[in-house]
Backbone of each chain as nested JSON, in Angstrom:
{
  "chains": [
    {"id": "A", "residues": [
      {"number": 1, "name": "MET", "atoms": {"N": [-24.832, 121.063, 52.181], "CA": [-26.232, 121.314, 52.552], "C": [-26.33, 122.124, 53.848]}},
      {"number": 2, "name": "ALA", "atoms": {"N": [-25.579, 121.69, 54.888], "CA": [-25.653, 122.394, 56.171], "C": [-25.144, 123.824, 56.03]}},
      {"number": 3, "name": "THR", "atoms": {"N": [-24.111, 124.015, 55.237], "CA": [-23.576, 125.369, 55.038], "C": [-24.618, 126.255, 54.379]}},
      {"number": 4, "name": "PHE", "atoms": {"N": [-25.297, 125.732, 53.361], "CA": [-26.348, 126.503, 52.688], "C": [-27.447, 126.881, 53.681]}},
      {"number": 5, "name": "ILE", "atoms": {"N": [-27.837, 125.923, 54.506], "CA": [-28.904, 126.191, 55.478], "C": [-28.447, 127.238, 56.504]}},
      {"number": 6, "name": "ASN", "atoms": {"N": [-27.255, 127.036, 57.075], "CA": [-26.77, 127.966, 58.105], "C": [-26.581, 129.383, 57.568]}},
      {"number": 7, "name": "ASN", "atoms": {"N": [-26.148, 129.471, 56.299], "CA": [-25.873, 130.788, 55.717], "C": [-27.145, 131.558, 55.362]}},
      {"number": 8, "name": "ASN", "atoms": {"N": [-28.218, 130.826, 55.065], "CA": [-29.381, 131.495, 54.478], "C": [-30.656, 131.466, 55.318]}},
      {"number": 9, "name": "PHE", "atoms": {"N": [-30.66, 130.675, 56.381], "CA": [-31.886, 130.506, 57.167], "C": [-31.585, 130.512, 58.667]}},
      {"number": 10, "name": "ILE", "atoms": {"N": [-32.653, 130.71, 59.453], "CA": [-32.636, 130.358, 60.869], "C": [-33.278, 128.968, 60.928]}},
      {"number": 11, "name": "PRO", "atoms": {"N": [-32.496, 127.916, 61.178], "CA": [-33.037, 126.552, 61.094], "C": [-33.736, 126.098, 62.383]}},
      {"number": 12, "name": "VAL", "atoms": {"N": [-34.948, 125.605, 62.223], "CA": [-35.743, 125.13, 63.369], "C": [-36.185, 123.7, 63.068]}},
      {"number": 13, "name": "ARG", "atoms": {"N": [-35.859, 122.777, 63.953], "CA": [-36.304, 121.377, 63.776], "C": [-37.303, 121.049, 64.864]}},
      {"number": 14, "name": "LEU", "atoms": {"N": [-38.485, 120.575, 64.453], "CA": [-39.57, 120.305, 65.388], "C": [-40.0, 118.859, 65.272]}},
      {"number": 15, "name": "HIS", "atoms": {"N": [-39.795, 118.1, 66.347], "CA": [-40.294, 116.726, 66.349], "C": [-41.781, 116.757, 66.686]}},
      {"number": 16, "name": "VAL", "atoms": {"N": [-42.584, 116.013, 65.92], "CA": [-44.045, 116.12, 66.065], "C": [-44.538, 115.661, 67.43]}},
      {"number": 17, "name": "LYS", "atoms": {"N": [-43.785, 114.768, 68.077], "CA": [-44.229, 114.306, 69.399], "C": [-43.853, 115.311, 70.484]}},
      {"number": 18, "name": "LYS", "atoms": {"N": [-42.767, 116.016, 70.305], "CA": [-42.305, 116.987, 71.297], "C": [-42.99, 118.344, 71.122]}},
      {"number": 19, "name": "HIS", "atoms": {"N": [-43.336, 118.677, 69.867], "CA": [-43.947, 119.991, 69.58], "C": [-45.213, 119.819, 68.737]}},
      {"number": 20, "name": "PRO", "atoms": {"N": [-46.215, 119.084, 69.243], "CA": [-47.429, 118.851, 68.443], "C": [-48.201, 120.141, 68.147]}},
      {"number": 21, "name": "GLU", "atoms": {"N": [-48.017, 121.161, 68.989], "CA": [-48.735, 122.426, 68.791], "C": [-48.272, 123.166, 67.533]}},
      {"number": 22, "name": "ALA", "atoms": {"N": [-47.07, 122.834, 67.086], "CA": [-46.52, 123.562, 65.925], "C": [-47.164, 123.126, 64.607]}},
      {"number": 23, "name": "MET", "atoms": {"N": [-47.708, 121.914, 64.583], "CA": [-48.244, 121.401, 63.306], "C": [-49.469, 122.201, 62.841]}},
      {"number": 24, "name": "PRO", "atoms": {"N": [-50.518, 122.351, 63.666], "CA": [-51.641, 123.176, 63.194], "C": [-51.263, 124.637, 62.994]}},
      {"number": 25, "name": "ARG", "atoms": {"N": [-50.334, 125.117, 63.777], "CA": [-49.91, 126.522, 63.632], "C": [-49.414, 126.811, 62.215]}},
      {"number": 26, "name": "PHE", "atoms": {"N": [-48.75, 125.793, 61.611], "CA": [-48.194, 125.975, 60.261], "C": [-48.867, 125.07, 59.234]}},
      {"number": 27, "name": "ASN", "atoms": {"N": [-50.068, 124.585, 59.579], "CA": [-50.855, 123.757, 58.637], "C": [-50.07, 122.563, 58.116]}},
      {"number": 28, "name": "VAL", "atoms": {"N": [-49.392, 121.885, 59.018], "CA": [-48.626, 120.694, 58.647], "C": [-49.392, 119.462, 59.107]}},
      {"number": 29, "name": "ASP", "atoms": {"N": [-49.629, 118.531, 58.171], "CA": [-50.386, 117.312, 58.475], "C": [-49.558, 116.051, 58.307]}},
      {"number": 30, "name": "TRP", "atoms": {"N": [-48.333, 116.196, 57.805], "CA": [-47.573, 115.027, 57.4], "C": [-46.094, 115.323, 57.571]}},
      {"number": 31, "name": "THR", "atoms": {"N": [-45.314, 114.28, 57.801], "CA": [-43.865, 114.473, 57.874], "C": [-43.179, 113.505, 56.905]}},
      {"number": 32, "name": "PRO", "atoms": {"N": [-41.98, 113.83, 56.453], "CA": [-41.314, 115.102, 56.689], "C": [-41.92, 116.243, 55.862]}},
      {"number": 33, "name": "THR", "atoms": {"N": [-42.036, 117.389, 56.509], "CA": [-42.42, 118.623, 55.818], "C": [-41.419, 119.699, 56.195]}},
      {"number": 34, "name": "VAL", "atoms": {"N": [-40.943, 120.415, 55.206], "CA": [-40.013, 121.512, 55.429], "C": [-40.647, 122.78, 54.869]}},
      {"number": 35, "name": "LEU", "atoms": {"N": [-40.682, 123.823, 55.697], "CA": [-41.265, 125.099, 55.281], "C": [-40.205, 126.19, 55.307]}},
      {"number": 36, "name": "ILE", "atoms": {"N": [-40.279, 127.071, 54.333], "CA": [-39.551, 128.337, 54.402], "C": [-40.587, 129.383, 54.796]}},
      {"number": 37, "name": "VAL", "atoms": {"N": [-40.31, 130.086, 55.879], "CA": [-41.276, 130.996, 56.491], "C": [-40.594, 132.343, 56.723]}},
      {"number": 38, "name": "ASP", "atoms": {"N": [-41.296, 133.441, 56.444], "CA": [-40.669, 134.75, 56.685], "C": [-40.748, 135.129, 58.16]}},
      {"number": 39, "name": "SER", "atoms": {"N": [-40.212, 136.283, 58.5], "CA": [-40.095, 136.66, 59.918], "C": [-41.448, 136.972, 60.548]}},
      {"number": 40, "name": "ASP", "atoms": {"N": [-42.503, 137.09, 59.734], "CA": [-43.867, 137.25, 60.264], "C": [-44.594, 135.908, 60.369]}},
      {"number": 41, "name": "GLY", "atoms": {"N": [-43.914, 134.835, 60.043], "CA": [-44.531, 133.516, 60.106], "C": [-45.282, 133.137, 58.849]}},
      {"number": 42, "name": "LYS", "atoms": {"N": [-45.171, 133.947, 57.793], "CA": [-45.88, 133.655, 56.55], "C": [-45.112, 132.615, 55.734]}},
      {"number": 43, "name": "GLU", "atoms": {"N": [-45.83, 131.572, 55.327], "CA": [-45.193, 130.508, 54.539], "C": [-44.826, 131.01, 53.145]}},
      {"number": 44, "name": "LEU", "atoms": {"N": [-43.57, 130.755, 52.751], "CA": [-43.092, 131.157, 51.431], "C": [-42.9, 129.953, 50.505]}},
      {"number": 45, "name": "TYR", "atoms": {"N": [-42.615, 128.793, 51.091], "CA": [-42.349, 127.615, 50.254], "C": [-42.499, 126.366, 51.108]}},
      {"number": 46, "name": "ARG", "atoms": {"N": [-42.932, 125.287, 50.477], "CA": [-43.197, 124.036, 51.204], "C": [-42.599, 122.85, 50.447]}},
      {"number": 47, "name": "ILE", "atoms": {"N": [-41.901, 121.999, 51.169], "CA": [-41.384, 120.739, 50.614], "C": [-41.957, 119.618, 51.467]}},
      {"number": 48, "name": "GLU", "atoms": {"N": [-42.694, 118.709, 50.849], "CA": [-43.29, 117.597, 51.589], "C": [-42.692, 116.276, 51.124]}},
      {"number": 49, "name": "ASP", "atoms": {"N": [-42.621, 115.345, 52.02], "CA": [-42.174, 113.968, 51.765], "C": [-40.651, 113.866, 51.666]}},
      {"number": 50, "name": "TYR", "atoms": {"N": [-40.2, 112.624, 51.792], "CA": [-38.767, 112.332, 51.697], "C": [-38.258, 112.558, 50.285]}},
      {"number": 51, "name": "LEU", "atoms": {"N": [-37.048, 113.086, 50.165], "CA": [-36.345, 113.171, 48.884], "C": [-34.89, 112.775, 49.101]}},
      {"number": 52, "name": "PRO", "atoms": {"N": [-34.239, 112.141, 48.094], "CA": [-32.794, 111.917, 48.189], "C": [-32.076, 113.267, 48.335]}},
      {"number": 53, "name": "ALA", "atoms": {"N": [-30.849, 113.235, 48.858], "CA": [-30.161, 114.466, 49.252], "C": [-30.051, 115.49, 48.125]}},
      {"number": 54, "name": "ASP", "atoms": {"N": [-29.684, 115.048, 46.908], "CA": [-29.495, 116.038, 45.841], "C": [-30.831, 116.649, 45.419]}},
      {"number": 55, "name": "GLU", "atoms": {"N": [-31.883, 115.843, 45.408], "CA": [-33.208, 116.377, 45.065], "C": [-33.698, 117.332, 46.152]}},
      {"number": 56, "name": "PHE", "atoms": {"N": [-33.437, 116.984, 47.397], "CA": [-33.849, 117.866, 48.496], "C": [-33.111, 119.196, 48.414]}},
      {"number": 57, "name": "LEU", "atoms": {"N": [-31.797, 119.146, 48.16], "CA": [-31.032, 120.391, 48.052], "C": [-31.557, 121.232, 46.891]}},
      {"number": 58, "name": "GLY", "atoms": {"N": [-31.891, 120.571, 45.781], "CA": [-32.468, 121.299, 44.646], "C": [-33.757, 121.996, 45.025]}},
      {"number": 59, "name": "GLN", "atoms": {"N": [-34.646, 121.293, 45.719], "CA": [-35.915, 121.885, 46.138], "C": [-35.698, 123.013, 47.152]}},
      {"number": 60, "name": "LEU", "atoms": {"N": [-34.726, 122.804, 48.043], "CA": [-34.445, 123.823, 49.059], "C": [-33.913, 125.1, 48.404]}},
      {"number": 61, "name": "GLN", "atoms": {"N": [-33.004, 124.947, 47.454], "CA": [-32.447, 126.117, 46.775], "C": [-33.509, 126.781, 45.901]}},
      {"number": 62, "name": "LEU", "atoms": {"N": [-34.368, 125.952, 45.309], "CA": [-35.495, 126.482, 44.541], "C": [-36.394, 127.316, 45.459]}},
      {"number": 63, "name": "GLY", "atoms": {"N": [-36.667, 126.794, 46.629], "CA": [-37.491, 127.507, 47.588], "C": [-36.865, 128.819, 48.012]}},
      {"number": 64, "name": "PHE", "atoms": {"N": [-35.545, 128.82, 48.181], "CA": [-34.85, 130.055, 48.549], "C": [-34.981, 131.076, 47.417]}},
      {"number": 65, "name": "GLY", "atoms": {"N": [-34.885, 130.585, 46.19], "CA": [-35.091, 131.473, 45.042], "C": [-36.497, 132.045, 45.022]}},
      {"number": 66, "name": "HIS", "atoms": {"N": [-37.488, 131.196, 45.283], "CA": [-38.879, 131.674, 45.321], "C": [-39.087, 132.685, 46.452]}},
      {"number": 67, "name": "ALA", "atoms": {"N": [-38.41, 132.468, 47.567], "CA": [-38.524, 133.426, 48.675], "C": [-37.965, 134.783, 48.262]}},
      {"number": 68, "name": "GLN", "atoms": {"N": [-36.842, 134.782, 47.54], "CA": [-36.283, 136.038, 47.028], "C": [-37.244, 136.689, 46.032]}},
      {"number": 69, "name": "PHE", "atoms": {"N": [-37.839, 135.859, 45.19], "CA": [-38.789, 136.353, 44.178], "C": [-39.99, 137.004, 44.869]}},
      {"number": 70, "name": "THR", "atoms": {"N": [-40.506, 136.361, 45.904], "CA": [-41.661, 136.908, 46.629], "C": [-41.332, 138.265, 47.235]}},
      {"number": 71, "name": "LYS", "atoms": {"N": [-40.072, 138.417, 47.665], "CA": [-39.652, 139.704, 48.25], "C": [-39.272, 140.716, 47.165]}},
      {"number": 72, "name": "LYS", "atoms": {"N": [-39.481, 140.331, 45.899], "CA": [-39.166, 141.168, 44.731], "C": [-37.667, 141.442, 44.587]}},
      {"number": 73, "name": "ASN", "atoms": {"N": [-36.852, 140.565, 45.165], "CA": [-35.398, 140.625, 44.949], "C": [-35.092, 139.803, 43.697]}},
      {"number": 74, "name": "PHE", "atoms": {"N": [-35.479, 140.364, 42.549], "CA": [-35.475, 139.546, 41.337], "C": [-34.063, 139.155, 40.875]}},
      {"number": 75, "name": "ALA", "atoms": {"N": [-33.083, 140.053, 41.049], "CA": [-31.718, 139.708, 40.639], "C": [-31.177, 138.563, 41.505]}},
      {"number": 76, "name": "ASP", "atoms": {"N": [-31.426, 138.638, 42.81], "CA": [-30.989, 137.555, 43.709], "C": [-31.717, 136.249, 43.38]}},
      {"number": 77, "name": "ALA", "atoms": {"N": [-33.01, 136.374, 43.082], "CA": [-33.788, 135.182, 42.729], "C": [-33.209, 134.539, 41.474]}},
      {"number": 78, "name": "GLU", "atoms": {"N": [-32.904, 135.357, 40.462], "CA": [-32.348, 134.793, 39.219], "C": [-31.033, 134.072, 39.488]}},
      {"number": 79, "name": "ARG", "atoms": {"N": [-30.167, 134.701, 40.303], "CA": [-28.886, 134.055, 40.628], "C": [-29.114, 132.697, 41.279]}},
      {"number": 80, "name": "GLN", "atoms": {"N": [-30.066, 132.659, 42.202], "CA": [-30.339, 131.413, 42.911], "C": [-30.888, 130.355, 41.958]}},
      {"number": 81, "name": "PHE", "atoms": {"N": [-31.832, 130.751, 41.118], "CA": [-32.419, 129.792, 40.175], "C": [-31.359, 129.28, 39.184]}},
      {"number": 82, "name": "ARG", "atoms": {"N": [-30.507, 130.181, 38.695], "CA": [-29.471, 129.743, 37.738], "C": [-28.481, 128.796, 38.422]}},
      {"number": 83, "name": "ASP", "atoms": {"N": [-28.216, 129.044, 39.686], "CA": [-27.31, 128.171, 40.441], "C": [-27.869, 126.748, 40.503]}},
      {"number": 84, "name": "VAL", "atoms": {"N": [-29.163, 126.633, 40.738], "CA": [-29.803, 125.305, 40.772], "C": [-29.681, 124.637, 39.407]}},
      {"number": 85, "name": "ALA", "atoms": {"N": [-30.009, 125.39, 38.357], "CA": [-29.994, 124.812, 37.005], "C": [-28.589, 124.367, 36.606]}},
      {"number": 86, "name": "GLU", "atoms": {"N": [-27.573, 125.144, 37.029], "CA": [-26.201, 124.833, 36.612], "C": [-25.556, 123.753, 37.481]}},
      {"number": 87, "name": "LYS", "atoms": {"N": [-25.813, 123.804, 38.791], "CA": [-25.1, 122.889, 39.698], "C": [-25.853, 121.594, 39.979]}},
      {"number": 88, "name": "LEU", "atoms": {"N": [-27.164, 121.604, 39.745], "CA": [-27.956, 120.394, 40.002], "C": [-28.799, 120.047, 38.781]}},
      {"number": 89, "name": "PRO", "atoms": {"N": [-28.147, 119.925, 37.61], "CA": [-28.915, 119.769, 36.361], "C": [-29.69, 118.461, 36.26]}},
      {"number": 90, "name": "GLY", "atoms": {"N": [-29.303, 117.47, 37.052], "CA": [-29.985, 116.182, 36.975], "C": [-31.187, 116.061, 37.897]}},
      {"number": 91, "name": "THR", "atoms": {"N": [-31.478, 117.114, 38.639], "CA": [-32.597, 117.041, 39.584], "C": [-33.884, 117.558, 38.949]}},
      {"number": 92, "name": "ASP", "atoms": {"N": [-35.008, 117.209, 39.561], "CA": [-36.299, 117.71, 39.084], "C": [-36.412, 119.219, 39.256]}},
      {"number": 93, "name": "ALA", "atoms": {"N": [-35.622, 119.77, 40.166], "CA": [-35.682, 121.215, 40.416], "C": [-35.106, 122.016, 39.248]}},
      {"number": 94, "name": "ALA", "atoms": {"N": [-34.244, 121.393, 38.448], "CA": [-33.495, 122.153, 37.441], "C": [-34.408, 122.774, 36.385]}},
      {"number": 95, "name": "ALA", "atoms": {"N": [-35.391, 122.028, 35.903], "CA": [-36.278, 122.568, 34.866], "C": [-37.081, 123.738, 35.418]}},
      {"number": 96, "name": "GLU", "atoms": {"N": [-37.604, 123.577, 36.621], "CA": [-38.371, 124.671, 37.229], "C": [-37.474, 125.884, 37.46]}},
      {"number": 97, "name": "ALA", "atoms": {"N": [-36.239, 125.629, 37.884], "CA": [-35.298, 126.729, 38.132], "C": [-34.987, 127.466, 36.833]}},
      {"number": 98, "name": "THR", "atoms": {"N": [-34.853, 126.726, 35.733], "CA": [-34.601, 127.358, 34.433], "C": [-35.748, 128.298, 34.075]}},
      {"number": 99, "name": "TYR", "atoms": {"N": [-36.96, 127.829, 34.29], "CA": [-38.151, 128.633, 33.991], "C": [-38.157, 129.921, 34.834]}},
      {"number": 100, "name": "TRP", "atoms": {"N": [-37.968, 129.757, 36.13], "CA": [-38.081, 130.912, 37.024], "C": [-36.89, 131.854, 36.913]}},
      {"number": 101, "name": "ALA", "atoms": {"N": [-35.739, 131.352, 36.471], "CA": [-34.605, 132.249, 36.195], "C": [-34.989, 133.214, 35.087]}},
      {"number": 102, "name": "GLY", "atoms": {"N": [-35.654, 132.702, 34.065], "CA": [-36.097, 133.563, 32.977], "C": [-37.132, 134.573, 33.431]}},
      {"number": 103, "name": "VAL", "atoms": {"N": [-38.083, 134.118, 34.229], "CA": [-39.118, 135.029, 34.741], "C": [-38.475, 136.109, 35.629]}},
      {"number": 104, "name": "SER", "atoms": {"N": [-37.53, 135.694, 36.455], "CA": [-36.863, 136.649, 37.351], "C": [-36.116, 137.711, 36.553]}},
      {"number": 105, "name": "ARG", "atoms": {"N": [-35.42, 137.265, 35.498], "CA": [-34.694, 138.248, 34.676], "C": [-35.681, 139.217, 34.031]}},
      {"number": 106, "name": "TYR", "atoms": {"N": [-36.784, 138.676, 33.543], "CA": [-37.804, 139.548, 32.932], "C": [-38.329, 140.552, 33.961]}},
      {"number": 107, "name": "LYS", "atoms": {"N": [-38.611, 140.078, 35.178], "CA": [-39.149, 140.969, 36.201], "C": [-38.115, 142.039, 36.597]}},
      {"number": 108, "name": "ALA", "atoms": {"N": [-36.822, 141.661, 36.554], "CA": [-35.772, 142.618, 36.924], "C": [-35.531, 143.637, 35.83]}},
      {"number": 109, "name": "THR", "atoms": {"N": [-35.712, 143.252, 34.57], "CA": [-35.304, 144.106, 33.447], "C": [-36.467, 144.614, 32.601]}},
      {"number": 110, "name": "ASN", "atoms": {"N": [-37.608, 143.97, 32.708], "CA": [-38.767, 144.249, 31.843], "C": [-38.421, 144.019, 30.367]}},
      {"number": 111, "name": "ASP", "atoms": {"N": [-37.437, 143.168, 30.131], "CA": [-36.997, 142.863, 28.768], "C": [-37.559, 141.495, 28.381]}},
      {"number": 112, "name": "ALA", "atoms": {"N": [-38.496, 141.497, 27.431], "CA": [-39.179, 140.256, 27.06], "C": [-38.258, 139.248, 26.382]}},
      {"number": 113, "name": "SER", "atoms": {"N": [-37.075, 139.71, 25.94], "CA": [-36.153, 138.753, 25.316], "C": [-35.695, 137.693, 26.328]}},
      {"number": 114, "name": "ALA", "atoms": {"N": [-35.774, 138.018, 27.62], "CA": [-35.409, 137.036, 28.652], "C": [-36.359, 135.839, 28.608]}},
      {"number": 115, "name": "LEU", "atoms": {"N": [-37.628, 136.113, 28.329], "CA": [-38.605, 135.021, 28.252], "C": [-38.396, 134.208, 26.98]}},
      {"number": 116, "name": "LYS", "atoms": {"N": [-38.133, 134.926, 25.884], "CA": [-37.903, 134.219, 24.617], "C": [-36.681, 133.303, 24.726]}},
      {"number": 117, "name": "ALA", "atoms": {"N": [-35.614, 133.814, 25.346], "CA": [-34.397, 133.002, 25.514], "C": [-34.679, 131.781, 26.381]}},
      {"number": 118, "name": "THR", "atoms": {"N": [-35.541, 131.944, 27.368], "CA": [-35.896, 130.81, 28.233], "C": [-36.678, 129.772, 27.438]}},
      {"number": 119, "name": "GLY", "atoms": {"N": [-37.61, 130.232, 26.636], "CA": [-38.355, 129.306, 25.784], "C": [-37.425, 128.547, 24.847]}},
      {"number": 120, "name": "GLN", "atoms": {"N": [-36.449, 129.261, 24.311], "CA": [-35.476, 128.617, 23.411], "C": [-34.646, 127.585, 24.165]}},
      {"number": 121, "name": "ALA", "atoms": {"N": [-34.257, 127.92, 25.402], "CA": [-33.427, 127.005, 26.201], "C": [-34.133, 125.674, 26.423]}},
      {"number": 122, "name": "PHE", "atoms": {"N": [-35.455, 125.729, 26.539], "CA": [-36.209, 124.499, 26.768], "C": [-36.301, 123.635, 25.507]}},
      {"number": 123, "name": "LYS", "atoms": {"N": [-35.882, 124.169, 24.37], "CA": [-35.853, 123.321, 23.169], "C": [-34.633, 122.408, 23.174]}},
      {"number": 124, "name": "GLU", "atoms": {"N": [-33.663, 122.738, 24.066], "CA": [-32.426, 121.956, 24.131], "C": [-32.369, 121.042, 25.346]}},
      {"number": 125, "name": "ARG", "atoms": {"N": [-33.139, 121.34, 26.369], "CA": [-33.109, 120.495, 27.574], "C": [-34.475, 120.517, 28.261]}},
      {"number": 126, "name": "TYR", "atoms": {"N": [-34.709, 119.477, 29.001], "CA": [-35.964, 119.319, 29.76], "C": [-37.202, 119.461, 28.872]}},
      {"number": 127, "name": "GLN", "atoms": {"N": [-37.086, 118.974, 27.618], "CA": [-38.179, 119.169, 26.654], "C": [-39.495, 118.554, 27.11]}},
      {"number": 128, "name": "ASN", "atoms": {"N": [-39.405, 117.486, 27.901], "CA": [-40.635, 116.794, 28.306], "C": [-41.191, 117.289, 29.649]}},
      {"number": 129, "name": "SER", "atoms": {"N": [-40.589, 118.312, 30.19], "CA": [-41.06, 118.797, 31.495], "C": [-42.267, 119.713, 31.322]}},
      {"number": 130, "name": "ILE", "atoms": {"N": [-43.03, 119.841, 32.374], "CA": [-44.17, 120.764, 32.363], "C": [-43.695, 122.2, 32.171]}},
      {"number": 131, "name": "TRP", "atoms": {"N": [-42.456, 122.46, 32.602], "CA": [-41.901, 123.822, 32.508], "C": [-41.584, 124.184, 31.065]}},
      {"number": 132, "name": "ALA", "atoms": {"N": [-41.177, 123.188, 30.274], "CA": [-40.973, 123.436, 28.838], "C": [-42.303, 123.778, 28.18]}},
      {"number": 133, "name": "LYS", "atoms": {"N": [-43.351, 123.083, 28.597], "CA": [-44.678, 123.378, 28.033], "C": [-45.123, 124.785, 28.416]}},
      {"number": 134, "name": "LYS", "atoms": {"N": [-44.88, 125.163, 29.656], "CA": [-45.278, 126.506, 30.096], "C": [-44.499, 127.58, 29.343]}},
      {"number": 135, "name": "ALA", "atoms": {"N": [-43.204, 127.302, 29.083], "CA": [-42.35, 128.294, 28.418], "C": [-42.559, 128.321, 26.91]}},
      {"number": 136, "name": "SER", "atoms": {"N": [-43.275, 127.336, 26.377], "CA": [-43.411, 127.243, 24.908], "C": [-44.154, 128.45, 24.337]}},
      {"number": 137, "name": "ILE", "atoms": {"N": [-44.957, 129.114, 25.131], "CA": [-45.699, 130.28, 24.629], "C": [-44.773, 131.467, 24.365]}},
      {"number": 138, "name": "TRP", "atoms": {"N": [-43.561, 131.398, 24.887], "CA": [-42.629, 132.533, 24.734], "C": [-41.812, 132.46, 23.451]}},
      {"number": 139, "name": "THR", "atoms": {"N": [-41.932, 131.382, 22.699], "CA": [-41.089, 131.257, 21.491], "C": [-41.941, 131.41, 20.232]}}
    ]},
    {"id": "B", "residues": [
      {"number": 1, "name": "MET", "atoms": {"N": [-8.464, 116.963, 55.587], "CA": [-9.88, 116.827, 55.282], "C": [-10.679, 117.901, 56.044]}},
      {"number": 2, "name": "ALA", "atoms": {"N": [-11.587, 118.569, 55.345], "CA": [-12.378, 119.615, 55.988], "C": [-13.372, 118.996, 56.969]}},
      {"number": 3, "name": "ALA", "atoms": {"N": [-13.563, 119.678, 58.1], "CA": [-14.526, 119.197, 59.092], "C": [-15.942, 119.352, 58.54]}},
      {"number": 4, "name": "GLU", "atoms": {"N": [-16.776, 118.37, 58.843], "CA": [-18.156, 118.428, 58.372], "C": [-18.909, 119.489, 59.167]}},
      {"number": 5, "name": "VAL", "atoms": {"N": [-19.651, 120.33, 58.449], "CA": [-20.422, 121.397, 59.096], "C": [-21.758, 120.824, 59.532]}},
      {"number": 6, "name": "ALA", "atoms": {"N": [-22.185, 121.163, 60.75], "CA": [-23.487, 120.705, 61.245], "C": [-24.496, 121.851, 61.155]}},
      {"number": 7, "name": "THR", "atoms": {"N": [-25.738, 121.504, 60.85], "CA": [-26.795, 122.504, 60.844], "C": [-27.081, 122.919, 62.287]}},
      {"number": 8, "name": "GLN", "atoms": {"N": [-27.228, 124.247, 62.486], "CA": [-27.405, 124.772, 63.848], "C": [-28.895, 124.877, 64.182]}},
      {"number": 9, "name": "TRP", "atoms": {"N": [-29.512, 123.716, 64.42], "CA": [-30.952, 123.669, 64.672], "C": [-31.308, 124.253, 66.029]}},
      {"number": 10, "name": "THR", "atoms": {"N": [-32.482, 124.907, 66.076], "CA": [-33.088, 125.296, 67.339], "C": [-34.484, 124.671, 67.378]}},
      {"number": 11, "name": "GLU", "atoms": {"N": [-35.136, 124.693, 68.559], "CA": [-36.504, 124.151, 68.661], "C": [-37.509, 125.232, 69.047]}},
      {"number": 12, "name": "ASP", "atoms": {"N": [-37.04, 126.446, 69.257], "CA": [-37.917, 127.519, 69.75], "C": [-38.362, 128.395, 68.574]}},
      {"number": 13, "name": "VAL", "atoms": {"N": [-39.586, 128.187, 68.105], "CA": [-40.083, 128.89, 66.917], "C": [-40.139, 130.398, 67.159]}},
      {"number": 14, "name": "ASP", "atoms": {"N": [-40.67, 130.809, 68.3], "CA": [-40.854, 132.25, 68.52], "C": [-39.522, 132.982, 68.666]}},
      {"number": 15, "name": "GLN", "atoms": {"N": [-38.586, 132.335, 69.336], "CA": [-37.245, 132.933, 69.422], "C": [-36.608, 132.998, 68.028]}},
      {"number": 16, "name": "ALA", "atoms": {"N": [-36.839, 131.959, 67.229], "CA": [-36.29, 131.936, 65.872], "C": [-36.928, 133.024, 65.008]}},
      {"number": 17, "name": "LEU", "atoms": {"N": [-38.236, 133.269, 65.196], "CA": [-38.895, 134.342, 64.444], "C": [-38.287, 135.705, 64.812]}},
      {"number": 18, "name": "ALA", "atoms": {"N": [-38.018, 135.901, 66.096], "CA": [-37.389, 137.156, 66.524], "C": [-35.993, 137.289, 65.923]}},
      {"number": 19, "name": "GLU", "atoms": {"N": [-35.255, 136.198, 65.937], "CA": [-33.914, 136.192, 65.355], "C": [-33.981, 136.437, 63.849]}},
      {"number": 20, "name": "SER", "atoms": {"N": [-35.035, 135.912, 63.243], "CA": [-35.243, 136.075, 61.801], "C": [-35.353, 137.552, 61.43]}},
      {"number": 21, "name": "LYS", "atoms": {"N": [-36.077, 138.314, 62.25], "CA": [-36.215, 139.76, 61.973], "C": [-34.862, 140.456, 62.08]}},
      {"number": 22, "name": "LYS", "atoms": {"N": [-34.097, 140.095, 63.12], "CA": [-32.795, 140.744, 63.331], "C": [-31.819, 140.389, 62.221]}},
      {"number": 23, "name": "ALA", "atoms": {"N": [-31.773, 139.114, 61.882], "CA": [-30.776, 138.626, 60.922], "C": [-31.231, 138.81, 59.48]}},
      {"number": 24, "name": "LYS", "atoms": {"N": [-32.501, 139.21, 59.297], "CA": [-33.081, 139.346, 57.947], "C": [-32.912, 138.052, 57.14]}},
      {"number": 25, "name": "LYS", "atoms": {"N": [-33.167, 136.946, 57.843], "CA": [-33.154, 135.633, 57.19], "C": [-34.503, 134.973, 57.408]}},
      {"number": 26, "name": "ALA", "atoms": {"N": [-34.921, 134.154, 56.464], "CA": [-36.148, 133.379, 56.634], "C": [-35.894, 132.226, 57.599]}},
      {"number": 27, "name": "LEU", "atoms": {"N": [-36.983, 131.682, 58.147], "CA": [-36.887, 130.464, 58.954], "C": [-36.953, 129.251, 58.037]}},
      {"number": 28, "name": "LEU", "atoms": {"N": [-36.227, 128.228, 58.405], "CA": [-36.408, 126.921, 57.783], "C": [-36.986, 126.014, 58.855]}},
      {"number": 29, "name": "LEU", "atoms": {"N": [-38.256, 125.626, 58.702], "CA": [-38.916, 124.764, 59.692], "C": [-38.917, 123.333, 59.181]}},
      {"number": 30, "name": "ASP", "atoms": {"N": [-38.29, 122.446, 59.93], "CA": [-38.214, 121.034, 59.56], "C": [-39.079, 120.241, 60.533]}},
      {"number": 31, "name": "PHE", "atoms": {"N": [-40.228, 119.782, 60.054], "CA": [-41.12, 118.946, 60.869], "C": [-40.747, 117.489, 60.64]}},
      {"number": 32, "name": "THR", "atoms": {"N": [-40.416, 116.805, 61.713], "CA": [-39.961, 115.43, 61.578], "C": [-40.627, 114.517, 62.608]}},
      {"number": 33, "name": "ALA", "atoms": {"N": [-40.722, 113.249, 62.236], "CA": [-41.163, 112.223, 63.187], "C": [-40.058, 111.193, 63.389]}},
      {"number": 34, "name": "ALA", "atoms": {"N": [-38.897, 111.463, 62.817], "CA": [-37.772, 110.532, 62.916], "C": [-37.175, 110.588, 64.313]}},
      {"number": 35, "name": "PRO", "atoms": {"N": [-36.587, 109.489, 64.78], "CA": [-35.926, 109.512, 66.094], "C": [-34.848, 110.586, 66.126]}},
      {"number": 36, "name": "MET", "atoms": {"N": [-34.795, 111.344, 67.221], "CA": [-33.794, 112.422, 67.329], "C": [-32.815, 112.11, 68.454]}}
    ]}
  ]
}
């Protein structure tokens, strides 16, 4: 986890009692809250509340993928999303990562077969997830 | 046994934003109320 954070982010930890001014600045009302923010201070992804370590890592990697997607780095986003789906398949992040990996591939290639393949993949796993329902229109 | 890697936290948001531009990395802001 620490290696992933050090390699991909500038990590800032703010205790609410020591840095109360930071909470309204970033619209934070509750802890723990973790934000991914770009160099202009724009929020890209938000994780709220406690999660067990593997679920937190899944959400963090998902957020990194979404940050790449927002920057239109679709190939990097797909790699990140597929990494979550493959390495953390038991987490809640995996179904969402599967969905967004397909969207990222489509955005990178403009090939609609990427969406169809994603819809098909949801027939084999995460069938009861909201992401399977969202992807069902592609099959 | 490999040494455990520690996250290199800072507390200075504005300095981190400046570093973010140079390093072309996003910030990870962790808001906590836990004892530090």
